[in-house]
C-alpha positions as CSV (number, residue, x, y, z in Angstrom):
1,M,-150.1,124.8,-28.9
2,V,-151.1,122.5,-26.3
3,R,-147.8,122.2,-24.3
4,L,-149.1,119.6,-22.0
5,S,-152.1,117.7,-22.0
6,L,-152.5,115.6,-18.9
7,R,-155.0,113.0,-20.1
8,R,-155.6,109.4,-19.0
9,G,-153.2,107.0,-20.7
10,S,-150.9,109.7,-22.1
11,A,-147.2,109.8,-21.9
12,A,-147.4,113.2,-20.0
13,G,-149.8,111.7,-17.6
14,A,-147.5,108.9,-16.7
15,L,-144.5,111.4,-16.1
16,L,-146.7,113.2,-13.9
17,V,-147.3,110.4,-11.6
18,L,-143.4,109.4,-11.7
19,F,-142.4,112.9,-10.9
20,A,-145.2,113.3,-8.2
21,A,-143.8,110.1,-6.6
22,V,-140.5,111.9,-6.1
23,G,-142.0,115.3,-4.7
24,E,-141.0,117.3,-7.8
25,L,-142.7,118.0,-11.1
26,T,-140.5,118.7,-14.0
27,H,-140.5,118.6,-17.5
28,A,-137.8,117.4,-20.2
29,Q,-138.1,120.8,-21.9
30,T,-137.4,122.8,-19.0
31,S,-134.1,124.9,-18.7
32,P,-132.0,125.1,-15.6
33,A,-133.0,128.5,-15.0
34,A,-136.6,127.2,-15.1
35,N,-135.8,124.6,-12.7
36,V,-134.4,127.3,-10.3
37,G,-137.8,129.0,-10.7
38,R,-139.7,125.8,-10.1
39,A,-137.7,125.4,-6.7
40,H,-138.6,128.9,-5.7
41,I,-142.3,128.4,-6.5
42,N,-142.2,125.4,-4.3
43,Q,-140.5,127.1,-1.6
44,I,-143.1,130.1,-1.9
45,L,-145.9,127.5,-2.0
46,A,-144.4,125.4,1.1
47,G,-144.4,128.8,3.1
48,L,-148.1,129.8,2.6
49,N,-149.4,127.3,5.1
50,R,-146.6,127.8,7.5
51,G,-147.6,127.3,11.2
52,R,-150.2,124.7,12.8
53,S,-153.4,124.2,10.9
54,V,-156.6,124.5,12.9
55,G,-159.7,123.1,11.2
56,Q,-163.3,122.8,12.6
57,V,-163.7,124.2,16.2
58,A,-166.7,123.3,18.3
59,V,-166.9,124.6,22.1
60,A,-169.0,122.2,24.6
61,P,-172.4,123.2,25.2
62,D,-171.5,123.8,28.9
63,G,-168.7,126.1,28.0
64,K,-166.1,124.2,29.8
65,R,-164.1,122.5,26.9
66,V,-163.3,123.1,23.3
67,A,-162.7,120.7,20.6
68,W,-160.6,121.2,17.5
69,I,-159.3,119.4,14.6
70,E,-155.6,119.6,13.3
71,G,-154.0,118.1,10.3
72,M,-155.2,117.0,6.9
73,R,-157.9,118.6,5.1
74,E,-159.6,115.3,4.5
75,G,-159.6,114.5,8.4
76,G,-156.9,114.8,10.9
77,D,-156.5,114.6,14.5
78,I,-159.2,115.8,17.0
79,L,-158.3,117.3,20.4
80,V,-159.9,118.4,23.3
81,A,-158.9,120.8,25.9
82,P,-160.5,122.9,28.9
83,L,-161.6,126.4,27.7
84,N,-159.0,128.3,29.5
85,D,-155.9,126.2,28.8
86,L,-155.5,124.8,25.2
87,K,-151.8,123.9,25.7
88,N,-152.1,120.2,26.7
89,P,-155.0,118.8,24.8
90,Q,-156.4,115.2,25.0
91,H,-156.3,113.4,21.7
92,I,-159.5,111.7,20.9
93,S,-159.6,109.1,18.5
94,A,-161.2,105.8,17.4
95,A,-157.8,104.1,17.0
96,A,-157.3,100.9,19.1
97,Q,-153.5,101.3,19.3
98,P,-151.2,104.4,20.1
99,D,-149.4,104.1,16.8
100,Q,-152.6,103.8,14.7
101,H,-153.4,106.9,12.8
102,C,-157.1,107.6,11.4
103,A,-158.5,110.2,9.4
104,E,-161.1,111.8,11.8
105,K,-163.4,114.8,10.8
106,D,-167.1,116.4,11.5
107,M,-167.3,116.4,15.2
108,T,-170.3,117.3,17.2
109,W,-170.8,117.7,20.9
110,A,-173.8,115.8,22.6
111,P,-176.2,118.4,24.2
112,D,-175.2,117.2,27.8
113,A,-171.4,117.9,26.7
114,K,-170.3,114.5,28.0
115,S,-169.5,112.8,24.6
116,L,-168.4,113.9,21.2
117,A,-169.5,112.2,17.8
118,F,-167.2,112.2,14.7
119,F,-166.6,110.3,11.6
120,S,-163.3,108.0,11.5
121,D,-162.0,105.5,9.0
122,C,-160.3,103.5,11.7
123,A,-162.3,100.6,10.8
124,K,-161.3,100.8,7.2
125,P,-158.3,103.1,6.9
126,G,-158.3,105.1,3.8
127,E,-161.5,103.4,2.4
128,Q,-164.6,104.2,4.3
129,A,-165.4,106.4,7.3
130,D,-168.0,105.4,10.1
131,L,-169.7,107.2,12.9
132,Y,-168.0,106.8,16.2
133,L,-168.8,108.3,19.7
134,S,-166.4,109.1,22.5
135,R,-167.2,109.5,26.0
136,L,-164.0,111.6,26.6
137,D,-163.0,108.9,29.3
138,G,-159.5,107.9,27.7
139,T,-161.1,104.8,26.0
140,P,-161.4,104.4,22.4
141,A,-164.2,105.8,20.8
142,R,-167.1,103.4,20.0
143,R,-168.2,102.6,16.5
144,L,-171.8,103.2,15.9
145,T,-172.3,102.5,12.2
146,E,-171.7,100.3,9.1
147,L,-171.6,102.5,6.3
148,R,-170.8,102.2,2.6
149,G,-170.7,105.7,0.9
150,Y,-170.2,109.4,1.5
151,M,-171.3,111.2,4.7
152,N,-171.0,114.6,6.4
153,Q,-172.8,117.0,8.7
154,P,-173.5,114.9,12.0
155,A,-175.9,116.5,14.5
156,F,-177.1,115.3,17.9
157,S,-180.9,115.5,18.2
158,P,-181.8,118.2,21.1
159,D,-182.6,115.2,23.5
160,G,-179.2,113.7,22.7
161,A,-180.8,110.1,21.8
162,K,-180.0,110.2,18.2
163,I,-177.5,111.4,15.7
164,A,-178.5,112.5,12.2
165,F,-176.0,113.0,9.2
166,L,-176.2,113.4,5.4
167,Y,-175.6,110.2,3.8
168,V,-175.0,109.0,-0.1
169,E,-175.1,105.4,0.0
170,G,-172.8,103.8,-2.3
171,A,-171.2,106.9,-3.4
172,T,-168.4,107.0,-5.7
173,R,-167.4,110.5,-5.4
174,P,-168.3,113.3,-2.8
175,A,-171.7,115.0,-3.3
176,G,-171.6,118.4,-5.3
177,A,-170.4,119.8,-8.3
178,L,-166.8,120.8,-7.3
179,A,-165.5,116.9,-7.3
180,A,-164.2,115.5,-10.7
181,M,-167.2,113.8,-12.5
182,K,-167.6,110.3,-13.4
183,P,-166.8,109.5,-16.9
184,P,-170.2,109.5,-18.7
185,S,-171.7,106.3,-19.6
186,G,-175.1,104.5,-19.8
187,I,-178.5,106.4,-20.0
188,I,-177.2,110.1,-19.0
189,G,-179.3,111.4,-16.1
190,E,-180.8,108.1,-15.2
191,D,-178.1,105.6,-14.5
192,G,-175.7,106.0,-11.4
193,V,-177.6,109.0,-9.8
194,E,-176.5,109.1,-6.2
195,I,-179.0,110.6,-3.5
196,Q,-177.9,112.2,-0.5
197,R,-180.4,111.4,2.4
198,V,-180.7,112.1,6.1
199,A,-179.8,108.8,7.9
200,V,-180.1,108.4,11.7
201,S,-178.1,106.5,14.0
202,A,-178.9,105.5,17.7
203,V,-176.4,106.8,20.3
204,D,-175.8,103.4,22.0
205,P,-176.7,100.4,19.6
206,A,-175.8,97.1,20.7
207,S,-173.4,96.7,17.6
208,P,-172.3,99.0,14.4
209,E,-175.2,99.0,12.4
210,A,-176.5,100.4,9.1
211,P,-178.4,103.7,9.9
212,E,-181.9,104.4,9.2
213,Q,-182.4,106.5,6.2
214,V,-185.4,108.9,7.1
215,T,-185.9,111.0,4.1
216,P,-187.4,109.8,0.8
217,T,-185.5,108.1,-2.0
218,N,-186.7,110.8,-4.4
219,L,-185.3,113.7,-2.6
220,H,-181.5,114.8,-2.6
221,V,-181.1,116.6,0.9
222,Y,-178.6,119.4,1.1
223,E,-178.8,120.7,4.7
224,F,-181.1,119.8,7.7
225,D,-182.0,120.8,11.3
226,W,-183.8,118.9,14.0
227,S,-187.3,120.0,15.4
228,P,-187.1,121.3,18.8
229,D,-189.0,118.1,20.2
230,S,-186.2,115.8,18.5
231,K,-188.9,114.0,16.5
232,G,-189.1,115.6,13.0
233,L,-186.7,117.7,10.6
234,A,-186.5,120.7,8.4
235,Y,-184.5,120.1,5.5
236,I,-183.7,121.9,2.1
237,A,-184.0,119.4,-0.8
238,A,-184.6,118.6,-4.3
239,K,-185.4,115.8,-6.8
240,P,-182.3,114.2,-8.2
241,P,-179.8,114.7,-9.5
242,G,-178.6,116.7,-6.6
243,E,-175.6,118.4,-8.2
244,N,-177.9,120.3,-10.4
245,N,-181.1,120.8,-8.6
246,W,-179.9,122.4,-5.5
247,W,-180.8,126.0,-7.3
248,V,-184.4,125.0,-7.2
249,A,-184.7,123.2,-4.1
250,K,-187.4,123.8,-1.4
251,L,-187.9,123.8,2.3
252,Y,-189.4,120.7,3.6
253,K,-190.3,119.5,7.0
254,Q,-191.2,116.1,8.0
255,S,-192.7,114.1,11.1
256,P,-192.1,110.7,12.0
257,G,-194.2,108.3,10.0
258,K,-195.3,110.8,7.6
259,A,-194.6,112.0,4.1
260,P,-192.2,115.2,3.9
261,Q,-194.3,118.5,3.4
262,A,-193.0,121.3,1.2
263,I,-193.7,124.4,3.3
264,F,-191.8,126.9,0.9
265,A,-190.9,126.6,-2.7
266,P,-189.0,129.6,-4.1
267,S,-190.3,128.6,-7.4
268,D,-193.9,129.4,-6.3
269,E,-193.1,132.5,-4.8
270,P,-194.3,135.5,-6.3
271,G,-192.2,138.1,-4.3
272,P,-188.3,138.8,-4.5
273,L,-187.3,135.3,-3.6
274,H,-189.1,133.9,-6.8
275,G,-186.5,131.7,-8.4
276,M,-183.8,132.3,-5.8
277,Q,-182.1,129.9,-3.5
278,I,-182.4,128.9,0.0
279,A,-179.9,127.6,2.5
280,V,-179.4,127.1,6.4
281,P,-182.6,126.0,7.7
282,R,-183.1,126.7,11.5
283,W,-186.1,125.5,13.4
284,S,-187.3,128.1,16.3
285,P,-187.1,126.6,19.6
286,D,-190.9,127.0,20.3
287,G,-191.5,125.0,17.0
288,K,-193.5,127.9,15.3
289,S,-191.2,129.2,12.7
290,I,-188.2,128.2,10.5
291,A,-185.6,130.9,9.7
292,F,-183.3,130.5,6.5
293,I,-181.2,132.4,4.5
294,G,-182.7,133.2,0.8
295,G,-181.2,135.1,-2.2
296,L,-179.1,134.8,-5.3
297,M,-176.6,132.3,-4.8
298,S,-174.3,130.8,-7.7
299,D,-172.9,127.9,-5.6
300,Q,-174.1,125.5,-3.0
301,G,-172.0,126.3,0.3
302,S,-171.4,130.1,-0.8
303,T,-174.3,131.5,1.4
304,G,-175.3,135.0,1.1
305,G,-178.9,136.7,0.9
306,D,-181.2,137.8,3.3
307,V,-182.5,136.2,6.6
308,W,-186.0,135.1,6.1
309,L,-188.6,133.6,8.4
310,V,-191.6,131.4,7.5
311,P,-194.2,129.6,9.5
312,A,-193.6,126.0,10.4
313,A,-197.1,125.2,9.0
314,G,-196.3,127.0,5.8
315,G,-197.2,130.4,4.6
316,A,-195.7,133.6,3.4
317,P,-192.0,134.3,4.2
318,R,-190.9,137.5,5.8
319,D,-187.6,139.3,5.1
320,L,-185.9,140.0,8.3
321,T,-183.1,141.9,7.0
322,Q,-184.4,143.7,4.1
323,G,-182.1,146.5,2.6
324,R,-179.4,145.7,5.1
325,P,-175.9,146.2,3.2
326,T,-174.5,143.0,4.4
327,S,-174.4,139.2,3.3
328,P,-175.6,136.8,5.9
329,A,-174.1,133.3,5.9
330,W,-175.0,131.7,9.2
331,I,-177.9,131.8,11.7
332,E,-178.7,130.4,15.2
333,W,-181.9,131.0,17.2
334,D,-181.6,132.6,20.7
335,G,-184.8,131.8,22.3
336,A,-187.9,132.5,20.2
337,D,-187.5,136.3,19.3
338,H,-183.6,136.7,18.8
339,L,-181.4,135.4,16.1
340,F,-177.7,135.5,15.7
341,V,-176.4,136.1,12.5
342,S,-173.1,135.9,11.1
343,E,-172.3,138.1,8.0
344,L,-170.1,139.7,5.8
345,A,-170.1,143.3,5.9
346,G,-167.8,145.0,3.4
347,G,-164.1,143.6,4.2
348,N,-165.4,142.6,7.5
349,D,-166.9,139.5,9.0
350,Q,-169.1,140.4,11.9
351,L,-171.5,138.8,14.3
352,I,-174.7,140.5,15.2
353,R,-178.0,139.8,17.2
354,L,-181.4,140.7,15.8
355,H,-184.5,141.1,17.8
356,L,-187.9,140.1,16.5
357,Q,-190.1,142.5,18.1
358,G,-193.8,141.9,18.8
359,D,-195.2,144.6,16.4
360,G,-193.3,143.0,13.6
361,A,-190.3,145.3,13.7
362,V,-186.6,143.9,13.7
363,N,-184.0,145.6,16.0
364,F,-180.4,145.2,15.1
365,G,-177.7,145.3,18.0
366,A,-174.4,146.8,17.5
367,P,-172.0,143.9,16.2
368,I,-170.7,141.5,18.7
369,F,-167.4,141.8,16.8
370,S,-166.5,142.9,13.4
371,I,-163.0,141.8,12.2
372,P,-161.3,142.4,9.0
373,G,-160.6,138.8,8.6
374,S,-162.1,135.6,7.8
375,V,-164.2,133.4,10.3
376,G,-163.5,129.8,9.4
377,D,-161.7,128.9,6.1
378,G,-162.7,131.9,4.0
379,R,-165.5,129.9,2.1
380,M,-168.2,132.2,3.1
381,S,-169.3,129.5,5.6
382,R,-168.9,132.0,8.7
383,S,-170.1,129.5,10.8
384,L,-169.6,129.6,14.5
385,S,-169.9,127.3,17.7
386,S,-171.7,128.6,21.0
387,T,-172.6,127.3,24.1
388,A,-176.2,126.2,24.9
389,D,-177.0,129.6,26.6
390,H,-175.3,131.5,23.8
391,A,-173.2,133.2,26.4
392,L,-169.9,132.5,24.4
393,F,-169.1,131.9,20.7
394,V,-166.0,130.2,20.0
395,F,-164.6,130.0,16.4
396,R,-161.4,130.0,14.1
397,A,-160.1,133.1,12.6
398,S,-157.4,134.9,10.6
399,T,-156.5,137.6,8.5
400,F,-153.7,138.2,5.7
401,E,-151.1,139.1,8.7
402,H,-152.4,136.8,11.4
403,P,-152.4,132.9,11.1
404,M,-155.4,131.0,12.3
405,E,-156.0,130.7,16.0
406,I,-159.2,129.9,18.0
407,Y,-160.9,133.0,19.6
408,G,-164.1,133.8,21.6
409,A,-166.5,136.4,22.0
410,K,-169.2,137.0,24.5
411,P,-172.5,138.9,23.6
412,G,-173.0,141.8,26.0
413,T,-169.3,142.8,26.1
414,V,-167.8,145.8,24.0
415,M,-165.8,144.5,21.1
416,T,-163.4,146.6,19.4
417,S,-162.8,146.0,15.6
418,G,-159.6,143.8,14.9
419,L,-158.6,140.4,16.2
420,E,-156.9,142.2,19.4
421,G,-160.8,142.8,20.5
422,L,-161.5,139.2,20.7
423,M,-160.8,136.6,23.3
424,Q,-157.7,134.8,21.9
425,L,-157.9,131.1,23.3
426,S,-155.1,129.5,21.4
427,H,-151.4,130.6,20.5
428,F,-150.4,127.9,18.1
429,N,-148.9,130.3,15.7
430,D,-147.4,133.0,17.9
431,G,-144.4,134.5,16.0
432,V,-145.4,132.9,12.5
433,E,-144.9,135.9,10.2
434,P,-146.3,136.0,6.7
435,A,-144.2,135.1,3.6
436,W,-145.9,137.8,1.5
437,G,-146.4,141.6,1.7
438,K,-148.9,143.6,3.5
439,A,-152.8,143.7,2.5
440,V,-154.9,146.5,2.7
441,S,-158.8,147.1,2.2
442,L,-159.5,149.5,-0.8
443,N,-162.8,151.1,-1.7
444,W,-163.8,152.7,-4.8
445,K,-167.0,154.0,-6.8
446,S,-168.3,152.5,-10.1
447,D,-171.5,153.5,-11.8
448,G,-172.7,154.8,-8.6
449,F,-171.8,151.5,-6.6
450,H,-169.7,151.1,-3.7
451,V,-167.1,148.6,-4.3
452,Q,-164.6,146.9,-2.0
453,G,-161.3,144.7,-2.5
454,W,-158.1,143.7,-1.4
455,V,-154.7,145.3,-2.6
456,M,-151.6,143.1,-1.6
457,L,-148.3,144.7,-1.6
458,P,-145.3,142.9,-3.1
459,K,-143.0,141.4,-0.5
460,D,-140.4,143.7,0.6
461,Y,-142.0,146.6,-0.8
462,D,-140.1,149.5,-1.9
463,P,-142.1,152.9,-2.9
464,A,-139.4,153.9,-5.2
465,R,-139.9,151.1,-7.4
466,K,-142.4,150.6,-10.3
467,Y,-144.2,147.1,-9.9
468,P,-146.4,144.9,-12.1
469,L,-149.9,144.3,-11.0
470,I,-151.8,141.1,-11.4
471,V,-155.7,141.2,-11.0
472,E,-157.3,138.0,-9.5
473,V,-161.1,137.7,-9.9
474,H,-162.7,135.3,-7.5
475,G,-165.2,132.5,-8.5
476,G,-169.0,132.5,-7.9
477,P,-169.8,135.3,-8.9
478,A,-171.9,135.2,-5.8
479,A,-169.0,134.8,-3.3
480,A,-166.4,137.4,-2.0
481,V,-162.6,137.7,-1.4
482,E,-162.0,137.9,2.4
483,S,-158.8,138.4,4.5
484,L,-157.4,135.2,5.0
485,W,-154.2,133.6,6.1
486,G,-152.2,131.3,3.8
487,G,-153.4,129.5,0.6
488,R,-153.6,125.8,-1.0
489,G,-151.5,126.5,-4.2
490,G,-152.7,127.2,-7.7
491,L,-154.2,130.5,-8.2
492,N,-153.0,132.2,-5.0
493,A,-152.7,135.9,-4.3
494,N,-150.5,135.3,-1.4
495,A,-147.9,133.6,-3.7
496,F,-148.1,136.5,-6.2
497,S,-147.3,139.0,-3.5
498,A,-144.5,136.8,-2.3
499,L,-143.0,136.8,-5.8
500,G,-142.9,140.6,-6.1
501,Y,-146.3,141.4,-7.7
502,F,-148.9,144.0,-6.5
503,V,-152.4,142.2,-6.4
504,L,-155.6,143.2,-6.6
505,L,-158.6,141.1,-5.3
506,P,-161.8,142.9,-6.3
507,N,-165.2,142.1,-5.1
508,P,-167.4,143.5,-8.1
509,R,-171.1,143.8,-8.2
510,G,-172.2,140.2,-8.1
511,S,-170.2,139.6,-4.9
512,Y,-171.4,139.3,-1.4
513,G,-170.7,142.1,1.4
514,Q,-172.6,145.0,0.2
515,G,-176.2,143.7,0.4
516,E,-178.7,141.5,-2.0
517,A,-179.1,144.3,-4.4
518,F,-175.5,144.4,-5.2
519,T,-175.3,140.6,-5.3
520,Q,-177.9,140.7,-8.0
521,A,-176.5,143.8,-9.9
522,N,-175.1,141.6,-12.6
523,R,-178.1,139.6,-13.7
524,K,-178.5,139.5,-17.2
525,D,-175.5,141.7,-17.7
526,F,-172.6,139.1,-17.1
527,G,-169.2,140.7,-18.1
528,Y,-170.1,144.3,-18.4
529,G,-170.9,146.2,-15.2
530,D,-168.7,143.9,-13.3
531,L,-165.8,144.7,-15.6
532,R,-166.2,148.2,-15.4
533,D,-166.0,147.5,-11.5
534,I,-162.7,145.8,-11.9
535,L,-161.1,148.3,-14.3
536,A,-162.1,151.2,-11.8
537,G,-160.4,149.2,-9.0
538,V,-157.2,148.9,-11.3
539,D,-157.3,152.8,-11.7
540,A,-157.7,153.2,-8.0
541,V,-154.7,150.9,-7.4
542,V,-152.4,152.8,-10.0
543,A,-153.4,156.1,-8.6
544,K,-152.6,155.0,-5.1
545,Y,-149.5,152.9,-5.6
546,P,-146.4,152.8,-7.9
547,V,-147.7,150.4,-10.4
548,D,-146.9,150.4,-14.1
549,P,-150.1,150.7,-15.7
550,D,-148.4,149.0,-19.0
551,R,-147.7,145.9,-16.9
552,V,-151.3,144.6,-15.5
553,G,-152.1,141.0,-15.8
554,L,-155.6,139.2,-15.2
555,T,-156.3,136.0,-13.8
556,G,-159.2,134.1,-12.2
557,W,-160.9,130.6,-11.7
558,S,-164.4,129.7,-12.6
559,Y,-166.5,132.8,-13.0
560,G,-163.1,134.4,-12.7
561,G,-161.9,132.5,-15.3
562,F,-165.0,133.5,-17.6
563,M,-164.2,137.0,-16.5
564,T,-160.7,136.7,-17.7
565,M,-161.9,135.3,-21.1
566,F,-164.4,138.2,-21.6
567,A,-162.1,141.0,-20.2
568,V,-159.5,140.1,-22.9
569,T,-162.3,140.4,-25.7
570,Q,-163.4,144.0,-24.5
571,T,-160.5,145.9,-23.5
572,H,-156.5,145.8,-24.3
573,R,-155.8,147.0,-20.7
574,F,-154.3,143.7,-19.8
575,R,-150.9,142.6,-21.2
576,A,-151.0,139.0,-20.1
577,A,-153.7,136.6,-18.8
578,V,-154.5,133.2,-17.3
579,A,-158.0,131.9,-17.6
580,G,-158.7,129.0,-15.2
581,A,-161.8,126.7,-15.7
582,G,-163.6,129.6,-17.5
583,I,-166.8,129.8,-19.8
584,S,-166.2,130.9,-23.4
585,D,-169.7,130.3,-24.8
586,W,-172.8,130.6,-22.6
587,Q,-175.1,129.1,-25.3
588,S,-173.1,125.6,-25.7
589,Y,-172.1,125.8,-21.9
590,Y,-175.9,125.8,-21.1
591,G,-176.1,122.1,-23.0
592,E,-172.6,120.9,-21.8
593,N,-172.8,121.3,-18.0
594,S,-174.5,119.2,-15.4
595,I,-175.7,122.3,-13.4
596,D,-177.6,124.5,-15.8
597,Q,-180.3,125.3,-13.1
598,W,-178.0,127.9,-11.7
599,M,-178.2,130.0,-14.9
600,V,-181.8,130.7,-15.1
601,P,-181.9,133.2,-12.2
602,Y,-178.9,135.0,-13.6
603,F,-179.9,135.0,-17.4
604,G,-183.5,135.5,-16.8
605,A,-184.6,132.6,-18.9
606,S,-183.2,129.2,-20.3
607,V,-181.0,129.6,-23.5
608,Y,-183.8,128.1,-25.4
609,D,-186.1,130.8,-24.7
610,D,-183.7,134.0,-24.9
611,P,-180.5,132.9,-26.9
612,A,-179.5,136.6,-27.3
613,V,-179.0,137.2,-23.5
614,Y,-176.3,134.3,-23.4
615,A,-174.9,135.4,-26.7
616,K,-174.1,139.0,-25.5
617,S,-171.8,137.6,-22.6
618,S,-170.1,135.0,-24.5
619,P,-166.4,135.6,-25.1
620,I,-166.1,133.7,-28.1
621,N,-168.3,135.8,-30.0
622,F,-165.8,138.8,-29.6
623,I,-162.7,136.4,-30.3
624,K,-161.4,138.5,-32.9
625,Q,-160.9,141.7,-30.5
626,V,-158.3,139.7,-28.4
627,K,-154.6,140.6,-28.4
628,T,-153.7,139.5,-24.8
629,P,-151.5,136.5,-24.5
630,T,-153.6,133.9,-22.6
631,L,-152.9,130.8,-20.9
632,V,-155.8,128.4,-20.5
633,I,-156.1,126.0,-17.7
634,V,-158.9,123.4,-16.8
635,G,-159.5,119.9,-15.2
636,E,-160.5,117.1,-17.3
637,Y,-163.3,116.1,-15.4
638,D,-164.8,119.5,-14.5
639,V,-168.5,119.2,-14.4
640,E,-169.0,123.1,-13.5
641,C,-167.0,124.5,-16.2
642,P,-166.5,121.6,-18.7
643,L,-163.1,121.2,-20.7
644,P,-164.6,122.1,-24.3
645,Q,-165.2,125.8,-22.9
646,S,-161.5,126.3,-22.5
647,Q,-160.7,124.1,-25.4
648,E,-163.1,126.4,-27.5
649,F,-161.5,129.5,-26.3
650,W,-157.9,128.2,-26.8
651,H,-158.7,127.3,-30.4
652,G,-160.1,130.6,-31.3
653,L,-157.2,132.3,-29.8
654,K,-154.7,130.2,-31.6
655,T,-156.6,130.6,-34.9
656,C,-156.7,134.3,-34.4
657,G,-152.8,134.4,-33.9
658,V,-152.9,135.4,-30.2
659,P,-150.1,133.8,-28.1
660,T,-151.9,131.0,-26.1
661,E,-151.5,127.7,-24.4
662,L,-154.1,125.0,-23.1
663,V,-153.1,122.9,-20.2
664,V,-155.4,120.0,-19.3
665,Y,-154.9,118.3,-15.8
666,A,-155.9,114.7,-15.9
667,K,-158.8,113.1,-13.6
668,E,-159.4,116.4,-12.0
669,G,-162.5,118.3,-11.4
670,H,-163.5,121.9,-11.0
671,F,-161.4,121.9,-7.8
672,I,-157.9,121.0,-8.4
673,A,-157.2,118.6,-5.9
674,K,-153.5,117.2,-6.3
675,P,-150.6,119.1,-4.8
676,E,-148.5,118.4,-7.6
677,N,-151.0,119.8,-10.0
678,Q,-151.4,123.0,-8.0
679,R,-147.8,123.6,-7.9
680,D,-147.6,123.0,-11.7
681,I,-150.4,125.5,-12.3
682,M,-148.4,128.1,-10.3
683,Q,-145.3,127.5,-11.9
684,R,-146.9,128.0,-15.3
685,M,-148.8,131.0,-14.4
686,M,-145.7,132.7,-13.1
687,D,-143.6,131.8,-16.2
688,W,-146.4,133.2,-18.3
689,L,-146.8,136.5,-16.5
690,D,-143.3,137.1,-15.9
691,K,-142.8,136.5,-19.7
692,Y,-145.3,139.2,-20.7
693,L,-145.4,141.4,-17.6
694,G,-141.4,141.4,-17.0
695,K,-140.7,141.9,-13.4
């Protein structure tokens, strides 16, 4: 039965608001024991993010100061301090009064290192952010723009005279498919389409003004880069709707007063990039080339592939990292013949410098650093901040064992592996210990592939005991689990470990970290080879640790939710399962979601041209084989994995007599945003897994 359906206007939804207001989510049918369990869950989740939070980090171009953000994910406090002393920072804000707090985010240094631009909602608290400029002289920042909509990614022009940023004028939701969708109305696909463009503001306007939107109204822009002469732009864009067409985006360049020119289109490419995705455009300092990352990517912002180079005038692209067993996610030029590349290599985040030699060869230096942790927030961004001369890189990093801190690395110096080999610039979280058990990187073989994943031991691990195991499959599939401090509730391996479970976090074929061939290895084969990789990982854990093979559970969100649904139709190895935002029928899904463009590169054709390839990977076609009790969870307004997919799977399980529940979270999208809903998901998961795995 559906135990709780949190829909608009429902009694359950009203209760949710009421209980969230007092900081505790309970239900009338819960027992005293369950209430004790909920309190324990809340305590565990509160412990996941202990310590000071470090958001974006940016070193000044001259290397003298570092800026960082602390506080809320939506925007917090901007702090600036000398590079060698972060203990007493200066608070940079648009606030006019000392007691005024503004949400401030997305900062960027001016090329001369004398000022800092950022977005702040000081003029319209909680409603609208604008672009501000601080001269770092103790006075309030100056407001540059009068905006109405969503904005991000500010960037100074190389000459420092202008600031460009992405802007969705009149936006009703953040750009992208993770946010909750708008309820459908009007002419679908035509009414209310929101387009993200590049807007440009002067650094010193007479008064706040509407920025000039310089890219055309018929192109949705995802990323951009200034030309070295500060006159033009390179950007990745597609025709609207933007949330769907990123997977078919092209690389454009645009000069002042001229129409944009498409200089590379993967759809027209006959080689290995045909039908693939592109990201992170970077114009070379001499203006002759544009570098980018290209490959099979399942989600915007989750970047991987190879590093490619195309002439700025257009022409055939060149693969600079062909065959390299890593997944680049960020690049930056160092002169006209060197590139810095941040990449995932197995379980390590690392930074390398490659040399473009005159004979066409590419030389890779030893990693500047390689750490078994996460640079950034673990979302595959792995972006870094560097000084103008690239003599120093500054970034935030963490591992399962070490909270987030600010670090530095200098090219040309010998770096050891591990965080201890880096220059630790901050000590915000000295003495903060994890609330969960130890994590180790595990490697195993499957069908000839080298597969990597992470094993988290239970807190207070006793090798004389037998433990249950939870397998958590990541989303994507083009993504990877990295070693990262803390978590945000909901599906969270750190919490499972804190509650006494072994946890396996596999990176099966389709994941980043082993090279582009590995990432593409599940094309036209969703669910089959990747499941074999996961089951081989379970065998590896059982062989090495005291795990009870009869008490293994499975969970995941998005692609992980699909894998959970698919796995329970193919094997009875798992005794309990929780499928979050999954996909039960690829054929119906093709017509239900608003991002169908991502499917053709994976399945090889549209569902209308080759329905069989979609049918063979659809869990609903094997529903009568399921014996595993399965909890199903989804957001009401999920645009990536719509509610009907979860409802269909739940209905099939219920009809076949398999223990199941469906929980729908009102007004939530693919990303469950409300903390009270994250806590409720965690509580329901643990109740379900405890019931069937029995700790």
